[in-house]
C-alpha positions as CSV (number, residue, x, y, z in Angstrom):
1,X,-87.7,-39.1,160.4
2,X,-89.1,-35.6,159.8
3,X,-91.0,-36.7,156.7
4,X,-92.7,-39.4,158.8
5,X,-93.8,-36.8,161.4
6,X,-95.1,-34.6,158.7
7,X,-97.0,-37.5,157.1
8,X,-98.5,-38.4,160.4
9,X,-99.4,-34.8,161.2
10,X,-101.1,-34.3,157.8
11,X,-103.0,-37.5,158.0
12,X,-104.2,-36.8,161.6
13,X,-105.0,-33.2,160.9
14,X,-106.6,-33.2,157.5
15,X,-107.5,-36.7,156.3
16,X,-109.0,-38.3,159.4
17,X,-111.1,-35.3,160.6
18,X,-114.5,-34.1,159.2
19,X,-113.2,-30.6,158.3
20,X,-113.6,-31.5,154.6
21,X,-117.3,-31.7,155.1
22,X,-117.4,-28.3,156.7
23,X,-115.6,-26.9,153.7
24,X,-118.6,-27.9,151.6
25,X,-120.4,-24.9,153.0
26,X,-118.3,-22.7,150.7
27,X,-119.8,-23.9,147.3
28,X,-123.3,-23.9,148.9
29,X,-122.8,-20.3,149.8
30,X,-121.7,-19.8,146.2
31,X,-124.9,-21.4,145.0
32,X,-126.9,-19.2,147.4
33,X,-125.3,-16.0,146.1
34,X,-125.7,-17.2,142.5
35,X,-129.4,-17.5,143.1
36,X,-129.5,-14.0,144.5
37,X,-127.9,-12.6,141.3
38,X,-124.4,-11.9,142.8
39,X,-122.6,-13.9,140.1
40,X,-119.1,-12.6,140.7
41,X,-119.1,-13.4,144.4
42,X,-120.7,-16.8,143.7
43,X,-118.1,-17.9,141.2
44,X,-115.3,-16.6,143.4
45,X,-116.5,-18.7,146.3
46,X,-116.9,-21.8,144.1
47,X,-113.5,-21.2,142.4
48,X,-111.7,-20.8,145.8
49,X,-113.4,-24.0,147.0
50,X,-112.3,-25.8,143.9
51,X,-108.7,-24.8,144.2
52,X,-108.6,-25.8,147.9
53,X,-110.1,-29.2,147.1
54,X,-107.7,-29.8,144.3
55,X,-104.7,-29.0,146.4
56,X,-105.7,-31.1,149.3
57,X,-106.7,-34.0,147.0
58,X,-103.4,-33.9,145.3
59,X,-101.5,-33.8,148.6
60,X,-103.6,-36.7,149.9
61,X,-103.3,-38.9,146.8
62,X,-99.8,-38.1,145.5
63,X,-97.6,-36.8,148.3
64,X,-98.7,-38.3,151.6
65,X,-99.5,-41.9,152.4
66,X,-102.4,-42.2,154.8
67,X,-103.6,-45.6,155.7
68,X,-106.6,-45.5,158.0
69,X,-106.0,-48.7,159.9
């Protein structure tokens, strides 16, 4: 029963909301700083975004079952 609640919470909070599109601002900021010559900050932002995306993609595809019916 708890796993069903966790699954429902995850799907309602992360999968069916547009927060993932707002997260795309992070690599865009990285590209902006890369163009300004601040390479370390730029790659740090892009790397953090990549790790977050991989974690949430793995959770969505492998751990939780979200059917958008």
